[in-house]
ROSE-342432 format. One record per residue (C-alpha): residue number from 0; residue in three letters; x, y, z. Coordinates in pm, whole numbers. Layout:
REM ROSE-342432
<i:NUM aa:ala u:X v:Y w:Z>
...
//
This chain:
REM ROSE-342432
<i:0 aa:met u:-6451 v:2983 w:-6689>
<i:1 aa:leu u:-6573 v:3093 w:-7031>
<i:2 aa:gln u:-6934 v:2984 w:-7078>
<i:3 aa:phe u:-7077 v:2906 w:-7422>
<i:4 aa:asn u:-7341 v:2711 w:-7609>
<i:5 aa:arg u:-7287 v:2524 w:-7933>
<i:6 aa:phe u:-7485 v:2372 w:-8215>
<i:7 aa:thr u:-7418 v:2251 w:-8569>
<i:8 aa:leu u:-7625 v:2328 w:-8877>
<i:9 aa:gly u:-7732 v:2057 w:-9117>
<i:10 aa:asn u:-7464 v:2175 w:-9364>
<i:11 aa:gly u:-7186 v:2116 w:-9108>
<i:12 aa:leu u:-7131 v:2475 w:-8996>
<i:13 aa:arg u:-7021 v:2467 w:-8632>
<i:14 aa:val u:-7172 v:2752 w:-8429>
<i:15 aa:ile u:-7068 v:2871 w:-8082>
<i:16 aa:val u:-7262 v:3134 w:-7885>
<i:17 aa:his u:-7111 v:3321 w:-7592>
<i:18 aa:glu u:-7365 v:3535 w:-7407>
<i:19 aa:asp u:-7237 v:3847 w:-7229>
<i:20 aa:ala u:-7501 v:4097 w:-7120>
<i:21 aa:ser u:-7239 v:4338 w:-6978>
<i:22 aa:thr u:-7166 v:4481 w:-7322>
<i:23 aa:pro u:-7398 v:4653 w:-7572>
<i:24 aa:met u:-7198 v:4500 w:-7858>
<i:25 aa:ala u:-7199 v:4176 w:-8052>
<i:26 aa:val u:-6914 v:4006 w:-8234>
<i:27 aa:val u:-6949 v:3776 w:-8532>
<i:28 aa:asn u:-6632 v:3574 w:-8591>
<i:29 aa:val u:-6593 v:3335 w:-8884>
<i:30 aa:met u:-6282 v:3116 w:-8877>
<i:31 aa:tyr u:-6197 v:2906 w:-9181>
<i:32 aa:asp u:-5980 v:2600 w:-9135>
<i:33 aa:val u:-5731 v:2709 w:-9398>
<i:34 aa:gly u:-5397 v:2884 w:-9383>
<i:35 aa:ala u:-5073 v:2913 w:-9574>
<i:36 aa:arg u:-4984 v:2552 w:-9481>
<i:37 aa:asp u:-5268 v:2437 w:-9710>
<i:38 aa:glu u:-5132 v:2598 w:-10026>
<i:39 aa:asp u:-4970 v:2444 w:-10331>
<i:40 aa:pro u:-4591 v:2505 w:-10297>
<i:41 aa:ser u:-4596 v:2652 w:-10650>
<i:42 aa:lys u:-4893 v:2882 w:-10573>
<i:43 aa:thr u:-4833 v:3031 w:-10230>
<i:44 aa:gly u:-4985 v:3340 w:-10071>
<i:45 aa:phe u:-5341 v:3245 w:-10172>
<i:46 aa:ala u:-5483 v:3231 w:-9817>
<i:47 aa:his u:-5358 v:3583 w:-9751>
<i:48 aa:leu u:-5474 v:3701 w:-10094>
<i:49 aa:phe u:-5823 v:3578 w:-9997>
<i:50 aa:glu u:-5815 v:3788 w:-9684>
<i:51 aa:his u:-5819 v:4084 w:-9924>
<i:52 aa:leu u:-6053 v:3936 w:-10186>
<i:53 aa:met u:-6321 v:3860 w:-9926>
<i:54 aa:phe u:-6367 v:4234 w:-9873>
<i:55 aa:gly u:-6422 v:4296 w:-10243>
<i:56 aa:gly u:-6793 v:4223 w:-10231>
<i:57 aa:ser u:-7015 v:3928 w:-10309>
<i:58 aa:ile u:-7258 v:3863 w:-10591>
<i:59 aa:asn u:-7552 v:4008 w:-10398>
<i:60 aa:ile u:-7362 v:4273 w:-10197>
<i:61 aa:ala u:-7124 v:4469 w:-10414>
<i:62 aa:asp u:-7015 v:4700 w:-10132>
<i:63 aa:phe u:-6938 v:4529 w:-9801>
<i:64 aa:glu u:-6842 v:4842 w:-9605>
<i:65 aa:thr u:-7144 v:5069 w:-9652>
<i:66 aa:pro u:-7416 v:4851 w:-9488>
<i:67 aa:leu u:-7173 v:4764 w:-9210>
<i:68 aa:asn u:-7091 v:5129 w:-9143>
<i:69 aa:met u:-7459 v:5217 w:-9145>
<i:70 aa:ala u:-7510 v:4950 w:-8877>
<i:71 aa:gly u:-7233 v:5106 w:-8665>
<i:72 aa:gly u:-6996 v:4817 w:-8722>
<i:73 aa:glu u:-6632 v:4762 w:-8792>
<i:74 aa:asn u:-6456 v:4459 w:-8935>
<i:75 aa:asn u:-6118 v:4314 w:-9006>
<i:76 aa:ala u:-5941 v:3985 w:-9075>
<i:77 aa:tyr u:-5611 v:3805 w:-9040>
<i:78 aa:thr u:-5441 v:3508 w:-9200>
<i:79 aa:ser u:-5179 v:3284 w:-9044>
<i:80 aa:asn u:-5004 v:2969 w:-9154>
<i:81 aa:asp u:-5288 v:2776 w:-8987>
<i:82 aa:val u:-5615 v:2971 w:-9012>
<i:83 aa:thr u:-5803 v:3254 w:-9182>
<i:84 aa:asn u:-6026 v:3462 w:-8956>
<i:85 aa:tyr u:-6287 v:3732 w:-9026>
<i:86 aa:tyr u:-6456 v:3932 w:-8753>
<i:87 aa:ile u:-6719 v:4202 w:-8719>
<i:88 aa:gln u:-6811 v:4405 w:-8411>
<i:89 aa:leu u:-7130 v:4610 w:-8407>
<i:90 aa:pro u:-7417 v:4711 w:-8174>
<i:91 aa:ala u:-7598 v:4394 w:-8068>
<i:92 aa:glu u:-7933 v:4511 w:-8205>
<i:93 aa:asn u:-7776 v:4510 w:-8555>
<i:94 aa:leu u:-7645 v:4152 w:-8530>
<i:95 aa:glu u:-7845 v:4037 w:-8831>
<i:96 aa:thr u:-7659 v:4276 w:-9060>
<i:97 aa:ala u:-7329 v:4104 w:-8977>
<i:98 aa:leu u:-7474 v:3756 w:-9028>
<i:99 aa:trp u:-7625 v:3863 w:-9362>
<i:100 aa:leu u:-7288 v:3998 w:-9482>
<i:101 aa:glu u:-7084 v:3699 w:-9368>
<i:102 aa:ser u:-7328 v:3446 w:-9507>
<i:103 aa:asp u:-7337 v:3609 w:-9847>
<i:104 aa:arg u:-6965 v:3612 w:-9898>
<i:105 aa:met u:-6946 v:3250 w:-9786>
<i:106 aa:leu u:-7224 v:3166 w:-10032>
<i:107 aa:ser u:-7132 v:3374 w:-10332>
<i:108 aa:leu u:-6808 v:3567 w:-10326>
<i:109 aa:ala u:-6780 v:3780 w:-10637>
<i:110 aa:phe u:-6494 v:3679 w:-10866>
<i:111 aa:ser u:-6378 v:3908 w:-11142>
<i:112 aa:glu u:-6053 v:3982 w:-11321>
<i:113 aa:lys u:-6089 v:4344 w:-11209>
<i:114 aa:ser u:-6124 v:4260 w:-10839>
<i:115 aa:leu u:-5840 v:4009 w:-10855>
<i:116 aa:asp u:-5617 v:4258 w:-11035>
<i:117 aa:val u:-5681 v:4525 w:-10770>
<i:118 aa:gln u:-5606 v:4291 w:-10478>
<i:119 aa:arg u:-5307 v:4135 w:-10654>
<i:120 aa:lys u:-5153 v:4481 w:-10677>
<i:121 aa:val u:-5235 v:4559 w:-10312>
<i:122 aa:val u:-5074 v:4238 w:-10189>
<i:123 aa:ser u:-4777 v:4277 w:-10423>
<i:124 aa:glu u:-4712 v:4626 w:-10284>
<i:125 aa:glu u:-4741 v:4488 w:-9930>
<i:126 aa:phe u:-4488 v:4218 w:-10022>
<i:127 aa:lys u:-4242 v:4477 w:-10158>
<i:128 aa:glu u:-4289 v:4725 w:-9874>
<i:129 aa:his u:-4259 v:4485 w:-9581>
<i:130 aa:tyr u:-4044 v:4201 w:-9710>
<i:131 aa:ile u:-3825 v:4325 w:-9996>
<i:132 aa:asn u:-3754 v:4692 w:-9931>
<i:133 aa:lys u:-3774 v:4691 w:-9550>
<i:134 aa:pro u:-3448 v:4637 w:-9355>
<i:135 aa:tyr u:-3431 v:4278 w:-9223>
<i:136 aa:gly u:-3757 v:4206 w:-9414>
<i:137 aa:asp u:-3623 v:3884 w:-9561>
<i:138 aa:val u:-3517 v:3731 w:-9229>
<i:139 aa:trp u:-3805 v:3488 w:-9185>
<i:140 aa:phe u:-3810 v:3392 w:-9551>
<i:141 aa:arg u:-3456 v:3269 w:-9498>
<i:142 aa:leu u:-3505 v:3118 w:-9153>
<i:143 aa:arg u:-3819 v:2927 w:-9243>
<i:144 aa:glu u:-3651 v:2777 w:-9549>
<i:145 aa:met u:-3354 v:2685 w:-9333>
<i:146 aa:ala u:-3560 v:2528 w:-9053>
<i:147 aa:tyr u:-3825 v:2345 w:-9260>
<i:148 aa:lys u:-3741 v:2112 w:-9545>
<i:149 aa:asn u:-4074 v:1928 w:-9587>
<i:150 aa:his u:-4349 v:2105 w:-9394>
<i:151 aa:pro u:-4531 v:2401 w:-9560>
<i:152 aa:tyr u:-4438 v:2624 w:-9265>
<i:153 aa:arg u:-4129 v:2676 w:-9481>
<i:154 aa:trp u:-4299 v:2973 w:-9645>
<i:155 aa:met u:-4447 v:3292 w:-9503>
<i:156 aa:thr u:-4818 v:3371 w:-9504>
<i:157 aa:ile u:-4756 v:3646 w:-9761>
<i:158 aa:gly u:-4620 v:3377 w:-9994>
<i:159 aa:lys u:-4291 v:3216 w:-10087>
<i:160 aa:glu u:-4214 v:3460 w:-10365>
<i:161 aa:leu u:-4370 v:3767 w:-10523>
<i:162 aa:ser u:-4429 v:3598 w:-10860>
<i:163 aa:his u:-4683 v:3357 w:-10704>
<i:164 aa:ile u:-4912 v:3651 w:-10627>
<i:165 aa:glu u:-4838 v:3841 w:-10948>
<i:166 aa:asn u:-4924 v:3532 w:-11155>
<i:167 aa:ala u:-5231 v:3419 w:-10956>
<i:168 aa:ala u:-5496 v:3320 w:-11213>
<i:169 aa:leu u:-5869 v:3371 w:-11161>
<i:170 aa:ser u:-5935 v:2998 w:-11212>
<i:171 aa:asp u:-5680 v:2908 w:-10941>
<i:172 aa:val u:-5834 v:3162 w:-10702>
<i:173 aa:glu u:-6186 v:3031 w:-10758>
<i:174 aa:ala u:-6073 v:2671 w:-10708>
<i:175 aa:phe u:-5903 v:2765 w:-10378>
<i:176 aa:phe u:-6222 v:2935 w:-10257>
<i:177 aa:his u:-6451 v:2644 w:-10340>
<i:178 aa:lys u:-6211 v:2399 w:-10176>
<i:179 aa:his u:-6185 v:2577 w:-9841>
<i:180 aa:tyr u:-6444 v:2853 w:-9783>
<i:181 aa:asn u:-6762 v:2664 w:-9710>
<i:182 aa:pro u:-6970 v:2568 w:-9404>
<i:183 aa:val u:-6813 v:2231 w:-9336>
<i:184 aa:asn u:-6468 v:2395 w:-9307>
<i:185 aa:ala u:-6583 v:2694 w:-9099>
<i:186 aa:ile u:-6658 v:2783 w:-8737>
<i:187 aa:leu u:-6897 v:3068 w:-8658>
<i:188 aa:val u:-6884 v:3233 w:-8315>
<i:189 aa:val u:-7141 v:3490 w:-8206>
<i:190 aa:ala u:-7054 v:3663 w:-7880>
<i:191 aa:gly u:-7173 v:3959 w:-7675>
<i:192 aa:asn u:-7517 v:4087 w:-7579>
<i:193 aa:val u:-7702 v:3807 w:-7757>
<i:194 aa:lys u:-7934 v:3516 w:-7674>
<i:195 aa:thr u:-7863 v:3166 w:-7804>
<i:196 aa:asp u:-8218 v:3101 w:-7924>
<i:197 aa:asn u:-8225 v:3421 w:-8129>
<i:198 aa:val u:-7878 v:3352 w:-8268>
<i:199 aa:lys u:-7985 v:3001 w:-8365>
<i:200 aa:ser u:-8282 v:3123 w:-8567>
<i:201 aa:leu u:-8080 v:3398 w:-8738>
<i:202 aa:val u:-7790 v:3168 w:-8822>
<i:203 aa:glu u:-8031 v:2907 w:-8960>
<i:204 aa:lys u:-8196 v:3180 w:-9168>
<i:205 aa:trp u:-7877 v:3314 w:-9321>
<i:206 aa:phe u:-7641 v:3014 w:-9332>
<i:207 aa:gly u:-7871 v:2710 w:-9330>
<i:208 aa:ser u:-7930 v:2697 w:-9705>
<i:209 aa:ile u:-7564 v:2720 w:-9806>
<i:210 aa:ala u:-7434 v:2395 w:-9955>
<i:211 aa:pro u:-7197 v:2223 w:-9711>
<i:212 aa:gly u:-6907 v:2181 w:-9949>
<i:213 aa:lys u:-6654 v:1902 w:-9916>
<i:214 aa:lys u:-6468 v:1853 w:-9589>
<i:215 aa:tyr u:-6102 v:1938 w:-9646>
<i:216 aa:val u:-5872 v:1663 w:-9522>
<i:217 aa:arg u:-5511 v:1764 w:-9466>
<i:218 aa:asn u:-5223 v:1551 w:-9583>
<i:219 aa:ile u:-4924 v:1760 w:-9478>
<i:220 aa:pro u:-4576 v:1606 w:-9493>
<i:221 aa:ala u:-4421 v:1567 w:-9148>
<i:222 aa:glu u:-4100 v:1754 w:-9079>
<i:223 aa:pro u:-3823 v:1508 w:-8988>
<i:224 aa:ala u:-3621 v:1570 w:-8672>
<i:225 aa:gln u:-3333 v:1805 w:-8746>
<i:226 aa:asp u:-3000 v:1628 w:-8700>
<i:227 aa:glu u:-2746 v:1900 w:-8777>
<i:228 aa:ala u:-2693 v:2267 w:-8696>
<i:229 aa:arg u:-2776 v:2493 w:-8991>
<i:230 aa:thr u:-2623 v:2839 w:-9040>
<i:231 aa:leu u:-2639 v:3118 w:-9294>
<i:232 aa:glu u:-2457 v:3450 w:-9330>
<i:233 aa:val u:-2616 v:3751 w:-9498>
<i:234 aa:lys u:-2483 v:4098 w:-9571>
<i:235 aa:ala u:-2730 v:4375 w:-9644>
<i:236 aa:asn u:-2786 v:4749 w:-9622>
<i:237 aa:val u:-2915 v:4748 w:-9264>
<i:238 aa:pro u:-2821 v:4977 w:-8972>
<i:239 aa:leu u:-2695 v:4712 w:-8728>
<i:240 aa:asp u:-2563 v:4356 w:-8723>
<i:241 aa:ala u:-2832 v:4118 w:-8603>
<i:242 aa:leu u:-2840 v:3760 w:-8479>
<i:243 aa:tyr u:-3135 v:3525 w:-8528>
<i:244 aa:lys u:-3160 v:3173 w:-8389>
<i:245 aa:cys u:-3452 v:2930 w:-8391>
<i:246 aa:trp u:-3519 v:2576 w:-8277>
<i:247 aa:his u:-3797 v:2324 w:-8345>
<i:248 aa:met u:-4053 v:2283 w:-8064>
<i:249 aa:ser u:-4379 v:2100 w:-7989>
<i:250 aa:arg u:-4715 v:2145 w:-8158>
<i:251 aa:arg u:-4994 v:2357 w:-8005>
<i:252 aa:leu u:-5175 v:2091 w:-7801>
<i:253 aa:asp u:-4867 v:1915 w:-7658>
<i:254 aa:his u:-4738 v:1965 w:-7304>
<i:255 aa:gly u:-4408 v:2080 w:-7456>
<i:256 aa:tyr u:-4582 v:2380 w:-7608>
<i:257 aa:tyr u:-4674 v:2515 w:-7265>
<i:258 aa:val u:-4322 v:2449 w:-7135>
<i:259 aa:ala u:-4169 v:2627 w:-7436>
<i:260 aa:asp u:-4404 v:2923 w:-7398>
<i:261 aa:leu u:-4291 v:2969 w:-7036>
<i:262 aa:ile u:-3927 v:2932 w:-7144>
<i:263 aa:thr u:-3974 v:3227 w:-7382>
<i:264 aa:glu u:-4102 v:3432 w:-7087>
<i:265 aa:val u:-3806 v:3334 w:-6867>
<i:266 aa:leu u:-3556 v:3421 w:-7141>
<i:267 aa:gly u:-3723 v:3712 w:-7319>
<i:268 aa:gly u:-4038 v:3828 w:-7143>
<i:269 aa:gly u:-3959 v:4195 w:-7091>
<i:270 aa:ser u:-3689 v:4398 w:-6918>
<i:271 aa:ser u:-3656 v:4162 w:-6619>
<i:272 aa:ser u:-3604 v:3852 w:-6837>
<i:273 aa:arg u:-3271 v:3668 w:-6836>
<i:274 aa:leu u:-3153 v:3762 w:-7185>
<i:275 aa:phe u:-3249 v:4129 w:-7157>
<i:276 aa:his u:-3106 v:4170 w:-6807>
<i:277 aa:lys u:-2780 v:3993 w:-6881>
<i:278 aa:leu u:-2706 v:4080 w:-7245>
<i:279 aa:val u:-2867 v:4423 w:-7285>
<i:280 aa:lys u:-2838 v:4584 w:-6940>
<i:281 aa:glu u:-2535 v:4414 w:-6789>
<i:282 aa:lys u:-2303 v:4313 w:-7075>
<i:283 aa:gln u:-2438 v:4569 w:-7326>
<i:284 aa:leu u:-2390 v:4333 w:-7620>
<i:285 aa:phe u:-2736 v:4388 w:-7770>
<i:286 aa:ser u:-2942 v:4704 w:-7807>
<i:287 aa:asn u:-3250 v:4481 w:-7788>
<i:288 aa:ile u:-3318 v:4109 w:-7764>
<i:289 aa:glu u:-3638 v:3902 w:-7781>
<i:290 aa:cys u:-3739 v:3541 w:-7730>
<i:291 aa:tyr u:-4074 v:3416 w:-7862>
<i:292 aa:gln u:-4254 v:3126 w:-8026>
<i:293 aa:phe u:-4505 v:3121 w:-8312>
<i:294 aa:gly u:-4797 v:2936 w:-8151>
<i:295 aa:thr u:-4844 v:2718 w:-8458>
<i:296 aa:ile u:-5080 v:2419 w:-8459>
<i:297 aa:asp u:-4816 v:2183 w:-8598>
<i:298 aa:asn u:-4462 v:2160 w:-8460>
<i:299 aa:gly u:-4337 v:2517 w:-8448>
<i:300 aa:leu u:-4033 v:2729 w:-8379>
<i:301 aa:leu u:-3892 v:2903 w:-8073>
<i:302 aa:ala u:-3679 v:3202 w:-8170>
<i:303 aa:ile u:-3428 v:3444 w:-8023>
<i:304 aa:glu u:-3337 v:3759 w:-8212>
<i:305 aa:gly u:-3134 v:4062 w:-8124>
<i:306 aa:lys u:-2967 v:4368 w:-8273>
<i:307 aa:leu u:-2603 v:4395 w:-8173>
<i:308 aa:val u:-2452 v:4710 w:-8024>
<i:309 aa:lys u:-2216 v:4867 w:-8280>
<i:310 aa:gly u:-1866 v:4728 w:-8245>
<i:311 aa:val u:-1971 v:4404 w:-8075>
<i:312 aa:lys u:-1842 v:4092 w:-8249>
<i:313 aa:met u:-2097 v:3836 w:-8365>
<i:314 aa:lys u:-1913 v:3546 w:-8200>
<i:315 aa:asp u:-1915 v:3723 w:-7864>
<i:316 aa:ala u:-2287 v:3799 w:-7891>
<i:317 aa:glu u:-2368 v:3439 w:-7983>
<i:318 aa:ala u:-2146 v:3300 w:-7706>
<i:319 aa:ala u:-2334 v:3509 w:-7452>
<i:320 aa:ile u:-2671 v:3369 w:-7570>
<i:321 aa:thr u:-2530 v:3017 w:-7562>
<i:322 aa:glu u:-2416 v:3070 w:-7204>
<i:323 aa:glu u:-2773 v:3155 w:-7098>
<i:324 aa:leu u:-2915 v:2857 w:-7286>
<i:325 aa:val u:-2665 v:2622 w:-7120>
<i:326 aa:lys u:-2764 v:2766 w:-6783>
<i:327 aa:ile u:-3140 v:2712 w:-6828>
<i:328 aa:ser u:-3070 v:2361 w:-6959>
<i:329 aa:ala u:-2839 v:2262 w:-6671>
<i:330 aa:glu u:-2985 v:2431 w:-6364>
<i:331 aa:lys u:-3340 v:2409 w:-6238>
<i:332 aa:ile u:-3521 v:2740 w:-6243>
<i:333 aa:ser u:-3623 v:2861 w:-5896>
<i:334 aa:glu u:-3986 v:2822 w:-5792>
<i:335 aa:lys u:-3999 v:3200 w:-5744>
<i:336 aa:glu u:-3893 v:3273 w:-6103>
<i:337 aa:leu u:-4121 v:3004 w:-6244>
<i:338 aa:thr u:-4419 v:3130 w:-6041>
<i:339 aa:lys u:-4349 v:3483 w:-6166>
<i:340 aa:val u:-4369 v:3385 w:-6535>
<i:341 aa:lys u:-4676 v:3167 w:-6471>
<i:342 aa:asn u:-4852 v:3459 w:-6300>
<i:343 aa:lys u:-4753 v:3690 w:-6586>
<i:344 aa:thr u:-4898 v:3442 w:-6838>
<i:345 aa:glu u:-5216 v:3406 w:-6633>
<i:346 aa:ser u:-5251 v:3787 w:-6623>
<i:347 aa:ala u:-5209 v:3805 w:-7002>
<i:348 aa:ile u:-5482 v:3542 w:-7050>
<i:349 aa:ala u:-5712 v:3730 w:-6809>
<i:350 aa:phe u:-5644 v:4064 w:-6981>
<i:351 aa:glu u:-5727 v:3914 w:-7321>
<i:352 aa:asp u:-6042 v:3767 w:-7171>
<i:353 aa:met u:-6172 v:4119 w:-7101>
<i:354 aa:ser u:-6237 v:4176 w:-7472>
<i:355 aa:val u:-6546 v:4007 w:-7617>
<i:356 aa:met u:-6375 v:4012 w:-7957>
<i:357 aa:thr u:-6077 v:3820 w:-7823>
<i:358 aa:arg u:-6306 v:3573 w:-7648>
<i:359 aa:ala u:-6489 v:3507 w:-7976>
<i:360 aa:asn u:-6160 v:3452 w:-8158>
<i:361 aa:asn u:-6032 v:3218 w:-7886>
<i:362 aa:leu u:-6349 v:3010 w:-7886>
<i:363 aa:ala u:-6323 v:2969 w:-8264>
<i:364 aa:phe u:-5956 v:2874 w:-8249>
<i:365 aa:tyr u:-5992 v:2619 w:-7971>
<i:366 aa:glu u:-6295 v:2467 w:-8146>
<i:367 aa:leu u:-6076 v:2434 w:-8454>
<i:368 aa:leu u:-5814 v:2263 w:-8236>
<i:369 aa:gly u:-6078 v:2013 w:-8130>
<i:370 aa:asp u:-6301 v:2165 w:-7861>
<i:371 aa:ala u:-6376 v:2524 w:-7760>
<i:372 aa:ala u:-6370 v:2410 w:-7395>
<i:373 aa:leu u:-5993 v:2358 w:-7428>
<i:374 aa:phe u:-5957 v:2732 w:-7371>
<i:375 aa:asn u:-6077 v:2689 w:-7014>
<i:376 aa:ser u:-5797 v:2444 w:-6931>
<i:377 aa:asp u:-5509 v:2655 w:-7065>
<i:378 aa:arg u:-5431 v:2811 w:-6727>
<i:379 aa:glu u:-5405 v:2469 w:-6561>
<i:380 aa:lys u:-5174 v:2346 w:-6836>
<i:381 aa:tyr u:-4935 v:2636 w:-6774>
<i:382 aa:phe u:-4948 v:2590 w:-6397>
<i:383 aa:ala u:-4878 v:2217 w:-6436>
<i:384 aa:val u:-4531 v:2294 w:-6578>
<i:385 aa:thr u:-4253 v:2214 w:-6329>
<i:386 aa:ser u:-3898 v:2344 w:-6290>
<i:387 aa:glu u:-3779 v:1999 w:-6407>
<i:388 aa:asp u:-3991 v:2037 w:-6722>
<i:389 aa:val u:-3826 v:2371 w:-6798>
<i:390 aa:met u:-3475 v:2232 w:-6752>
<i:391 aa:asn u:-3536 v:1905 w:-6942>
<i:392 aa:tyr u:-3723 v:2067 w:-7231>
<i:393 aa:ser u:-3459 v:2339 w:-7262>
<i:394 aa:lys u:-3197 v:2065 w:-7285>
<i:395 aa:lys u:-3399 v:1901 w:-7562>
<i:396 aa:ile u:-3481 v:2195 w:-7785>
<i:397 aa:phe u:-3160 v:2395 w:-7738>
<i:398 aa:asp u:-2956 v:2099 w:-7861>
<i:399 aa:glu u:-2708 v:2240 w:-8112>
<i:400 aa:lys u:-2825 v:1988 w:-8378>
<i:401 aa:asn u:-3175 v:2142 w:-8353>
<i:402 aa:ser u:-3054 v:2497 w:-8417>
<i:403 aa:asn u:-3089 v:2730 w:-8716>
<i:404 aa:thr u:-2878 v:3045 w:-8707>
<i:405 aa:leu u:-2883 v:3350 w:-8932>
<i:406 aa:tyr u:-2592 v:3593 w:-8900>
<i:407 aa:tyr u:-2717 v:3918 w:-9048>
<i:408 aa:tyr u:-2432 v:4162 w:-9109>
<i:409 aa:ser u:-2456 v:4530 w:-9189>
<i:410 aa:glu u:-2265 v:4645 w:-9498>
<i:411 aa:asn u:-2220 v:4987 w:-9336>
//
């Protein structure tokens, strides 16, 4: 059971403190309730661009890295379709340095044409390297656009197209910052060798005077139920033919999410999973195959992807996957197999829980979902899944009308 204390500043900043005296370190995690799903469809990639811009210095602190390094700290960030997260780890006695840095960039991020130009080029190069020039790099651009017609999950975090980043104007960037990056849209978690009373006084000192900003209220178009199978064929200069399939699944807080997550373990959770054992080891149709889901807050996707062994026909590879999906949809999984994947999931949660940085991130994320205490009930939600749930939910999501398939052929 993860213990924590919480309080809220007068400006709306939600603060969670997790005390852990077993470590000499402290973690400061700031999660902003903004991701790629909150972007204008004609100006995508801004949330990710901000992940870079936020390290470019603030009005009062031109160089973010030097004071942090002097305090023995390290920092990083990530952006998803749902959230933007910044985190710092440093010796606990230097906690105030991290709070000072985070508060100043929330208060007064420095905007300049020079800084924007530098980060625009960095992100543009990242776009080219990972998504344009890399083999199979365009797969999820295509699959997302195929699977989503209304919801903004239809574009990647990096952005829908390179021109959106290249043409990002300073006025647009500033407007995006002032709309989302303020106390009322943020969650601050302080974890590690800290005391709540001390954290409270330091947070009040550094964040209390920041104007709250306006609470961002989402109005995201719902994705209608898919009522026909969608397919696409691509030929490209890649080493092997590949097959990608995805299906719509439940949102993060629904029971179906936990069922779907266990289904991905049954089908693709390592070398003993059904797909790997049957299609890689036994039938030797794929050189590798994976099954996973995206963990998105809104209704997400469950995916299967695999690289075909040279000479294997695409229709034979797809038929073999379909056979396994029919099986899991028609026959109840044994209690032994279900218990195995539940125990594996529980072990993964426990392993993550060993890191104070991961704990801080989880507390922020579950608070954003509605209540940090939700993290403590995750194990029970997985263990509540029955073999009937697995069979019935498999039948529901693996319905052919709910499928999106990308046949990726090698030109070689």
